[in-house]
N, C-alpha and C positions, 0 to 999 in steps of 0.2 A: 457362865454361858459360853458354849462352844461357838466356833466360827460360823457354822452352818445355821445355828439358831439365831445368832446375831445378824446374819445376812437376811434371814426371813423377817426378823423384827424391824430391820432397816426399811424393808419394802412394805411392811404391814399397813401403814397409813394409806398408801396408794392402792393397795389391794382391797382394803376395806372400803375406801371411797368408791372404787369400781363396783364392788359387789353390792354396796348399799344403793347406788344409783340404779343398778340393774333390778334390784328386788324391792326396794321401797321400805324394807324393814331391817332394823339393825340385828334382830335375832336371826333372821335368815342369812344375813350377810356374815355374821360371825360363825354360823354353821358351815357356810361355804369356806371360810378361812380355816376352820378346824380341819375340814376334809383336805384342803390344799396343803396344810401343814403335814398331815399324815402322809400324803403322797411325796411331799418334799423330803420328809424324814427317810422314806424308803428309797428315794431316788439315788442312783449312782451319780454323784456330783462331778466325778472326774471327766465324764463324757459331755458335760454341758459347756457350750461356748458362751452362753449369755443367760445367767441365772435369772435376771429380772424378766427377760422375755419368756422364759419357761414358767415362772410364777404367774405372770399376767395371763399367759395362755391357759394354764390349768384353772386359775381362778375364773376367768371369763367363761370357759366351757362348763365348769361346775355351776356357775350362776345361771347360765343359759338353760341348762337342764332343769335346775330348780324352778326357774321362772316359768318354764313350760308347764310344769306340774301346778305351780301356784295359780296360773291363769285359769286352769280347770277348777281348782278349789275355790277361787274367788267367784266363780259363777254361782256357787251354792252358798256364798257368804250371806249372813243375815243382814240385809240392808246394804247401803252404800259402803264401799271400802275406801279408806283413806290411808296414806302412808304413816308409818310410825316415826316419831321424831328421832333424830340422831343426837345422842347426848355424849358420845365419847369425845373428850376435848381434842385429841390429836386429829380427829377426823372432821372437826367442825370447819366451817368455811375459812379458807386461808386468806392471805393478803391480796391475792389476785381476784379482781372483781368478777372475771368470767367464771372462775372456779366457785366463788361464793354463790353466784346466781344459779349454778347447776346443782346446788344442794337445797334450794328453797322448796318449800311445800308446793308452791304453784308449778315449779319446773317438774317436780316428781309426778304431779298429777298429769301434766302434759305427756310425760313419758308413758304413762299408763295407756295412752291411746295408740301406742305402737305395738306391733307384733314383737315377740321376744327377739326374733332375728333382726328386725329393724332397729330395735332398741340397742342391741349389742353393737351393731355396725356404727350407728350414730354416735354412741358414747365413745367408742375407741377412736373414731375419726375427729369428731367435733369437740369433745371434752378432754380426752387424753392425748390428742394431737399425734396419733399414729397415722402414717400414710395409708392409702388404700391398700397398697401391697402388704404392708406390715399387718394391718387389721385383717386382711384376707388370710394371711398365714396363721394368725391367732385363731380365727374362726374355722379354719380348714376348708375354705371355699375359694373360688377363683377371684381374682382381683376385680373383674367386671361385675360379678355377682355382689361383691362387697360394695362396690361403687353404686350399684343400683339400689341396694338396701339403704345405704346412707342417704342417697338422693330422695328416695320415697319418704324416708323419715323426716327429713328437713321440709319437704313439701307438705306433709301432713301436719307438722307442727305449725307451719305458717298458716295453713288453712284453718286450723282449729285453735289458734292462739286465743288467749283471753280477750274479751271484747275491749277492755280498756287497760291501760298500763299506767300505774301510779307509783311514785317513788315511795321509799320506806317512810319518809317523814310524813307524807300525806296519809299513808296507811295508819301510822301511829296516831296521828291527830284524830282520825275518824274512830279508831278503836278506843281511844281515851274518851271521846264524847259518848260512844256507845256504852262504855262501862259506867260512866257517870249517870247516864240516862237510866240505867238499870237500877239505880238506887231508889228512884221514885218513878217508875215507868208509867206512861199513859200511851194509849194507842196513837195519839197525836204526836207526842215527842219521839216515839219510836219510828213512826212512819216518816217523820221529817229527816231521819238519817238514812232511810232505805229507798233505793230506786223502786219505782213502781213494779218493774219486772225483776226485782231481786230474787235470788235463789238461796236456799239454805240446804246444805248437805251435811248429815250427821252420821257418824260411825259409832254405833254402840256395840257392834259385833254380836248382838243378841244377848249381851250380858247385862246391859243397863238400858233404861228407857231412852229411846231415840226414834226419830221419824224413820220409817222403813223405806221411804222414797224421798227424792228431792222435793222440798217444799217451795212452791213457786208463788211469787207475789209479795210485795212489801206489806200488804194488809194482813195476809195470813201469817207471815213471819212475826209481825208485831204482836198478833194475838197469841202466838206461841210463847213469846217471851213474857207476856203478861201472865200466862198460866205458870210458867217457870217461876216467876216472881212470887206468885201465891204459894207455891210449894216450898219456897225457900223461907217462908215466915217461920220464926222460932229457931232457926239454925244460925250458926256463926258463918257468915258468908264473907269471903275475902277475895278480892280481885286485884290482879297485878299485871302490868305490861312487862313482858320479857322479849328477848330476841331468841327465837327458836328456829333452827335451820336457816339462820341468816335473815329471817323476816320478823317483823313485829307480830306478837301473838298475845292474846288475852288469856291468862290463866285464871281459873276459878277454883277456889278451895271451899268445900263445905265441911264444917266442923273439923278443919285441919287436914282434910283429905283432898288431894287433887282430883277433880272430877271432869273437867273440861278444858280443852285448849282450842281457841278459835283463831283462825287466820281469815283475812278478808281479801276480797278484790273490790276495787272502787273505780269510779270515773273521775276522781278528784274532788267531787262534791258530796256524793252519796255512796253508800255501800251497795255494790251490785251482787256480791255473793259472800256467803259465810260458810266456812268449812269448820264444823265442830267435831273434834275428836273426843269421844267419850268412852271408848273401849278401854277398860281398866288394864287389860293386858298390854296395850300399846302405850299406856301412860305410866306404866310401872317404872321404867328406867328413868324417865324424866322426873317422876315424883321422888325417886331415890336421891336425886342430886339437887332438887330445889326444895325450898321450904315455904310454907305459907307466910306471907308478910306479917310481921309482928307489930310494925309501926303503923303510921297512917296508910290506909288502903284506899284504892279507887272506889271501894264500895262504901 
């Protein structure tokens, strides 16, 4: 490996982390890194004062352009859109708590509420710790414009933050109870786990069965899972708790195939929201590195 390739690989985890947080899918993030690599390969390195700054600038601008197009495409997406899990080991949440929190499913969903420009300014300033001046240079805008974008993003995220905040231990406890309840579900025991105003969002991408709009109300969600249970009869169902994107998640395999990943929000006592990822294209990478449990299962 030559020195320039080695330098790119040295910065790759940071670049991938930036692109993934910008785009919410590992496939798009890796496409951005591929384009950045081609530009890096063609670049005259002798004139560069700061290789990392150049790579971050190119990666950010490529990701920003791709996100603008993705926003338009997602308007025509079949049903709700949820982020794709990140499965590359070197890009998984690191030892710093603030970095781990910015890779979680819930954080990525919050970022979706921002405009592409706000998202880029916010990530550079608040997650990757660039000054407003440095972030402005990366984005090719004035420092004041960058400051305003980052401020608007922080304000919007504060206003639209999840209704309740529960730690991972509480989320895991409720997910485990939910999985065990699905063994012999009744409307009563399901509703005991769900807040009355609970919401379920499912992403099937038009490729598998999934509700096309958010499902509101604990009663309606309970009935949905009773129907799912009926359809599962006669199949080998395995459920397992894993940490995906730094958060507890419930993985479901049907006849050895990963079909659903569920993350939850909760108020400490009941589940207030379920996010069910069912799009097989978004599950493919995770399925490739995980296996259906062969020992005792939660099911």
